[in-house]
Each structure stands twice: as structure tokens, then as C-alpha cells.
C-alpha positions in Angstrom: 224.5 32.1 155.2 223.9 28.6 154.9 226.4 26.8 157.1 228.2 23.7 154.7 227.4 21.1 157.8 223.8 21.4 156.3 224.1 21.3 152.6 223.7 17.3 152.2 220.1 17.6 153.9 219.4 20.4 150.8 217.7 17.4 149.1 215.2 17.4 152.5 214.7 20.5 153.2 211.3 20.8 151.8 208.2 17.9 152.2 205.5 17.6 148.6 203.2 20.2 148.0 200.7 17.7 150.3 202.0 18.3 153.1 201.2 22.2 152.9 197.9 21.5 151.8 197.5 19.3 155.2 199.6 22.1 157.5 196.7 24.8 155.7 194.0 22.4 156.8 195.8 22.2 160.7 195.8 25.7 160.6 192.6 27.0 159.3 191.1 25.1 162.1 193.2 26.5 165.0 193.1 30.2 164.4 194.5 30.9 167.1 197.5 29.4 166.1 199.3 32.2 164.7 198.3 35.5 166.1 197.0 38.2 163.0 199.4 40.3 161.5 200.4 43.5 163.3 200.3 47.1 162.0 203.1 49.0 162.3 206.4 49.6 160.9 207.6 46.6 163.1 205.7 43.9 161.6 208.3 42.8 159.0 208.1 39.7 157.1 210.7 39.0 155.2 212.4 36.5 152.5 216.3 35.8 151.7 216.3 35.7 148.6 220.0 33.7 147.1 221.8 34.9 143.8 220.1 31.9 141.8 216.8 34.1 141.2 218.6 37.4 140.3 219.3 35.7 136.6 216.4 37.0 134.8 213.7 39.3 134.7 210.7 36.6 134.8 212.4 35.0 137.6 212.5 38.1 140.3 208.9 39.1 138.8 207.5 35.7 139.6 209.3 36.2 143.1 208.2 39.3 144.3 204.1 38.4 142.7 204.5 35.2 145.4 205.9 37.4 148.1 203.3 39.9 147.6 200.4 37.5 147.1 201.5 35.6 150.7 201.7 38.9 152.7 205.5 39.3 152.8 206.8 43.2 152.8 210.3 42.5 152.4 213.0 41.2 150.5 216.5 40.9 151.5 218.3 39.7 148.1 221.8 38.2 147.8 223.4 41.0 145.7 227.3 40.5 146.8 227.5 36.8 147.2 230.8 35.8 146.4 232.8 38.9 146.1 231.0 38.8 143.0 228.1 41.6 142.0 225.0 41.4 140.7 224.4 44.9 140.3 226.2 47.5 138.6 229.5 48.0 140.3 232.7 50.1 139.4 234.7 47.7 142.3 233.6 44.0 141.5 233.5 41.5 138.6 230.4 41.4 137.7 228.3 37.5 138.1 229.3 35.2 135.8 225.7 33.7 135.8 225.1 37.3 134.6 227.1 36.9 131.6 224.0 36.2 129.1 222.5 39.1 129.9 225.1 42.0 129.7 222.7 44.9 129.8 220.5 43.4 132.7 221.1 45.0 136.4 218.9 42.5 139.0 219.3 44.7 141.9 217.5 48.1 139.7 215.1 45.7 138.3 214.2 44.0 141.7 213.7 47.4 143.7 211.0 48.7 140.7 209.2 45.9 140.3 209.0 45.1 144.4 208.4 48.8 145.3 205.4 49.1 143.1 204.3 45.8 144.5 204.7 47.6 148.1 207.8 45.7 149.2 211.0 46.9 151.1 214.3 45.5 148.9 217.5 45.4 151.3 220.8 44.4 149.6 222.2 41.4 151.2 226.1 41.1 151.1 228.5 38.2 151.9 231.3 40.7 153.8 234.2 38.3 154.5 232.9 35.2 152.4 234.3 35.6 148.8 234.3 32.8 146.8 233.3 29.2 147.0 236.7 26.7 146.7 235.3 23.9 144.7 235.1 26.8 142.1 237.2 30.0 142.0 236.2 32.9 140.1 236.9 33.3 136.4 237.1 36.8 136.6 240.3 37.7 136.5 239.8 41.0 138.6 238.6 39.0 141.5 239.9 39.9 144.9 241.1 36.4 145.4 243.5 37.0 142.0 244.0 40.5 142.1 244.5 40.5 146.6 245.2 37.2 147.9 247.1 38.6 150.5 243.2 39.5 151.8 242.5 35.9 152.4 242.0 34.4 155.5 244.5 31.1 156.7 243.2 28.5 159.0 246.3 28.2 161.6 246.9 24.5 160.5 248.4 25.9 157.2 250.2 29.1 158.1 253.8 27.4 158.9 253.2 25.9 154.9 251.8 29.0 153.1 254.9 31.0 154.8 257.6 29.3 152.3 254.6 30.2 149.4 254.3 33.5 147.4 251.4 35.2 147.7 251.5 36.7 144.6 252.0 33.5 142.7 249.1 30.6 141.6 250.4 28.2 144.5 249.4 30.1 146.9 245.5 30.6 146.4 245.8 26.7 144.4 247.0 25.2 148.1 244.6 27.4 150.0 241.7 26.4 148.2 242.5 22.9 148.4 242.8 22.9 152.2 239.1 24.3 152.2 237.6 21.7 150.1 239.6 19.5 152.1 237.6 20.6 154.8 234.5 21.8 153.7 232.4 20.7 156.4 234.0 22.9 158.3 234.5 25.9 156.1 232.3 27.1 153.5 234.4 28.5 150.9 237.6 31.3 150.8 237.1 34.5 153.3 238.8 38.1 153.0 240.2 39.3 156.6 238.8 42.9 158.2 242.5 42.1 159.4 243.9 43.7 156.6 243.3 47.4 156.0 242.6 47.0 152.2 240.4 44.1 152.4 238.3 46.2 155.2 237.8 49.2 152.8 237.0 47.5 150.3 233.7 45.9 151.6 233.8 49.7 153.2 233.1 50.9 149.5 230.8 48.3 148.5 228.4 49.3 150.8 228.8 52.9 149.9 228.7 52.1 146.4 225.3 50.4 146.8 224.0 52.4 149.4 224.4 56.1 146.9 223.9 54.1 143.9 220.3 52.6 144.4 217.3 53.3 146.1 217.7 50.4 148.6 215.6 50.4 152.1 218.6 48.6 153.8 222.0 47.1 153.9 221.9 43.5 155.0 225.9 42.5 156.2 225.9 38.6 155.9 229.4 36.1 157.0 230.6 39.9 158.9 232.4 37.0 161.1 235.4 34.5 161.1 234.8 31.4 160.1 236.7 29.9 163.2 238.7 31.2 165.9 241.6 29.4 164.3 241.7 32.0 161.7 243.2 34.8 160.0 246.6 33.2 160.9 247.9 35.0 157.1 251.5 36.7 156.7 249.7 40.1 156.8 247.2 39.5 159.5 249.8 38.5 162.1 252.2 41.4 161.0 249.1 44.1 162.3 248.6 42.5 165.3 252.2 43.0 165.6 251.9 46.0 164.8 249.1 46.7 167.1 250.1 44.6 170.0 253.6 46.0 171.1 252.9 49.1 172.1 250.8 48.1 174.6 253.7 45.2 175.9 256.3 45.6 178.8 260.1 45.7 178.1 259.9 41.6 179.2 256.9 40.9 176.9 259.0 42.5 174.2 262.2 40.5 174.6 260.4 37.5 175.1 258.6 37.7 172.1 261.3 38.9 170.1 263.3 36.0 171.1 260.4 33.1 170.8 259.4 34.9 167.0 262.6 33.9 165.7 261.5 30.4 166.1 257.9 30.6 165.8 256.1 32.8 163.5 253.0 32.5 165.6 254.7 34.0 168.3 252.4 36.8 168.8 249.4 34.8 169.2 250.5 32.0 170.6 252.0 34.3 173.3 249.1 36.7 173.3 246.0 34.7 172.8 243.6 37.5 174.7 245.0 40.0 173.0 244.7 38.1 169.7 241.4 37.2 170.4 240.0 41.0 171.0 242.1 42.2 168.0 240.2 39.9 165.1 236.9 40.8 167.2 237.7 44.8 167.6 238.7 45.1 163.9 235.3 43.0 162.4 233.3 45.5 164.9 235.2 48.5 163.5 234.3 47.1 159.8 230.6 47.1 161.4 230.8 50.5 162.2 232.7 52.1 159.4 229.9 50.4 157.0 227.4 51.7 159.2 228.7 55.2 158.8 229.3 54.9 155.1 225.7 53.3 154.1 224.2 56.2 156.6 226.0 59.1 154.7 224.9 57.9 151.6 221.1 57.0 152.6 220.3 58.5 155.9 217.1 56.8 156.0 218.7 53.0 155.3 218.2 50.4 158.0 221.4 48.5 158.9 220.4 44.8 159.5 223.0 42.1 160.1 222.6 37.8 160.0 224.6 36.9 162.9 225.3 33.7 164.5 221.9 33.2 167.4 224.2 32.0 170.5 226.2 35.3 171.4 228.7 33.2 173.3 229.4 31.1 170.2 229.2 34.2 168.2 231.8 36.1 170.3 234.2 33.1 171.5 234.1 31.0 168.3 233.4 33.6 165.4 234.6 36.5 166.9 231.8 38.1 166.2 230.4 40.6 169.0 227.5 41.2 168.2 226.3 42.1 171.4 228.7 45.8 171.0 227.0 46.1 167.9 224.0 46.6 169.9 225.4 48.6 172.5 227.0 50.7 169.9 223.9 50.8 167.8 226.5 49.8 164.9 222.8 47.9 163.3 219.9 48.8 163.6 218.3 45.9 163.4 219.6 42.1 164.7 219.1 38.7 162.4 219.5 35.9 164.8 220.1 32.7 161.9 218.5 30.5 164.2 217.9 27.5 161.7 217.4 24.7 164.0 214.8 22.1 163.7 214.1 21.5 167.4 211.1 24.1 168.8 212.1 24.5 172.1 215.8 25.4 171.3 214.6 28.0 168.2 212.5 29.9 171.2 215.3 30.0 173.5 217.8 31.2 170.6 215.3 33.9 169.8 214.2 34.9 172.8 218.1 35.1 174.4 218.3 37.3 171.5 215.6 39.5 172.1 216.8 40.0 175.5 219.8 41.0 174.5 218.3 43.3 172.0 216.9 45.0 175.0 213.8 46.8 173.0 216.1 47.2 169.6 214.3 45.5 166.7 215.1 41.7 166.1 213.8 39.5 163.0 214.3 36.4 163.4 215.8 34.0 161.2 213.4 30.6 160.3 215.9 27.9 158.4 212.5 26.5 156.4 214.4 24.7 154.2 214.9 22.5 156.9 211.4 22.1 158.3 208.1 21.1 157.3 205.8 23.8 155.8 204.0 23.3 159.4 206.3 23.3 161.6 207.3 26.8 159.5 204.4 28.3 160.2 204.7 27.2 163.7 208.0 29.4 164.4 206.7 31.9 162.8 204.2 32.0 165.1 206.3 31.2 167.8 208.4 35.0 167.2 205.1 36.6 167.3 204.1 35.1 170.7 208.1 36.6 171.3 207.7 39.7 169.9 210.2 40.4 167.5 209.9 43.0 165.4 209.9 40.6 162.1 210.8 37.0 160.8 212.6 35.7 157.5 213.0 32.6 156.0 215.6 31.1 154.9 215.1 31.2 151.7 212.8 31.7 149.2 214.6 29.8 146.9 214.5 27.0 149.0 211.0 27.0 149.4 210.3 27.0 146.1 212.4 24.5 144.4 210.9 21.3 143.3 208.0 19.8 143.7 207.0 23.1 145.4 206.4 26.1 143.0 205.9 30.0 143.8 201.9 29.1 144.5 203.4 27.4 147.5 205.1 29.9 148.9 202.2 32.0 148.9 200.3 30.1 150.3 202.5 29.4 153.0 202.5 32.5 153.8 198.9 33.1 154.0 198.7 30.4 156.8 201.6 32.2 158.3 200.3 36.0 158.3 196.5 35.4 157.9 196.2 37.5 154.9 194.9 36.8 151.3 196.2 38.3 147.8 195.1 41.3 147.2 
């Protein structure tokens, strides 16, 4: 969810609690600055809740109460963070942070407490981002070790890794070291939707969640490539070769065969537009299959996706064709991550997403961790003027980080939504 290029700013993400007091005073004096909360079901006032809050019942209870008192009505809780589980899973290793509470099910507890408080709960899963590169998973059952062939490889590393045994520790080690050295460009290790096994695994995770829990929604995050220079792993290249060969003319086949003898990246190099379309198509297919699995298990479940707000950048740079996802009704709600600090750009990004959605629900993602409380409230007001179906703040955890508290979040919600504790 959080792009690594903003990590150095985290220490500046919030102002002192006194700034919130000033913001509250300003908005109390200007009651028309933010429209009153709507009453229809589309008025979603949500928080992204990271895994840091899901490690104890006490932390979850504080989070739910702060959200409820502040007028929030939906929680997107990070239950698949990095190829691990903050719920009872038969498919992925239990999160290391839960080792001291072997009997604790964070998702089940969140559902019980939040539903009693009248809040909906959406299971937030990282689709392709599966591991930090700085600290590799501790569990040997993690897919990084069990299925290293699923991991995306950057173009710059493809030639080097071609000569390394995929099953050897050296393969993941080199990939992790390269990723650490480029941490300003990529958040960690990604699994590839071009690998049938990796895609099927994500679908199984979604199915398991939707079948096992009374969820209101599934929220897809990192359903994208880290950049257009991924995935050049051996298996991905082989998948593309198999897919494109039937489409080639005899002359194109002969050219590719000659080129491939010298260039392992021959097919992407010779057919770049087909390569881009192939990667987008496989990712879109994964989203479609995830939706089918979730809706089959729980027909009423809401499928949402966090997306790069600029549709053209998403399409060309991240191979994330969310306009097609909307057109084909693969997702129910679009969540553009409009994390800019510039009010005009924020409104432009949200308005364009709204227009592309053409009447389908948009929940505007606000990077509240980068904003002052007053600006967060202003951005919320802007989303309402633009007529979006809801708003999501990133993130609960950032908004209550010291020197702030859960009460700070509650006060911010009251000021933004014009509601009081009930």
C-alpha cells in the first residue's frame, strides 16, 4: 500500500496533537466546509488498518472503539501482509508477530468486535507483494522458500539469475540483495501472476478467506507489477513464449528462434506490445478469478481494489488495467490511492477516477499519514463535493502514532464527518 519512496517522510507524517485542536476550531467556525454525512449505503468512511494493530485483542478493541466514536463505518484490515496470515490459514504460514499468541485469531476477533459496533470489515490482502527484501520470512513454509520460481525478476537481473539454480538459497539471496539495493524503486519481493501456480495460490487464499469468515468485503492491494521492467523470471518468459507462438507468422517464428539462441529475452524484445498485453491480461485474469472465488463462497461480498490513481500510469508502468476491471465488473469498488499532498492534484486524481468509474462506486484513498489533520479534513470534504461513494484513510496506525492517540483519530473523524460519539 505504502510506496517506499515515501518511507523517509514517515517521521513527519503527523503534526502534534495541538494542530488537530486548531483544525477542530477552524472547522467548528466554518460548518459548511465539510458536508454532513450522507445516509445512503454508499457513504463509506473507512480506515486502512495495518497488521501492526492486529497483534492483540486489546489493540483491536481500541481501534474499533476509536473508529466507531469518530463516525467511521468500515475497516480494511491487513490479514495477508507479506505472504503470511493474520487469520487461521491452511495455505500460508502464521505471521511471525503472532507467535506469542498461538490461539489468537485476529480476523475473527476483529469481525466480532467491529460487527457489534456496526462497522463492516474487509479483508485486505497484498496480492503480489509477498516479502520484505530487508528481512526474509522466518518460516520455511513461506512461498519465498517453497516456490522461489514464482518470484518476479527485474529485467536487469535476468541474465545473472539465468545461471543460478532456482532451488538454491543463492537464487533468493541474489534477488533479495538486488531488491534491497533498489529499495527506492521496489517495496520487496513480488510473486508473479504470470506463473499459473502463483496465481492459483492467490485465488485459493481469497476463497479460504471468503468461505471461512463472515466478511463484508475482500480488498485487493498490490494487484500490480512493481514496474514495467518485471517479470523476467525464467518461468514467466516461458509462459509468454508458449502464449505468443501460435500467434506468430512463419517469418516471425524463424526470427524469434534465431534471436533466442543469443538472447534469453528474445520474445519480449521482439514483441514488446504483445509482452505488455500478456502481462496485463494475466493480471486481469487473476483479479477475475479472485472475484469468482470470493463471490462463489459469499455472493454478497464486496470486491474492492487499491489502484494507482493515474489510469495511464497504472496501465503503462504498473500493467494494472483497472479500467478494464471496471468495464468487466471484476471489482465492485475502485479505491484510487491519491496520496498526494497537493489539493489540486488530489481533486484531479479523484475526479478522473470518478469519471472513469462512470457511476460505479469510488472510495477515495487519502494519504493521511502525509497530511496535517486540517488538510486531512479538507481532503475528506473534497471527496464529498466530488460525489464519491466513500473515503479511506491511510492509515489508522499512522494516525494514532505518538504523539497522537486513538482519541486523536476519534476527534478527527468527528470533525470530518460531523458526527458525535454514540
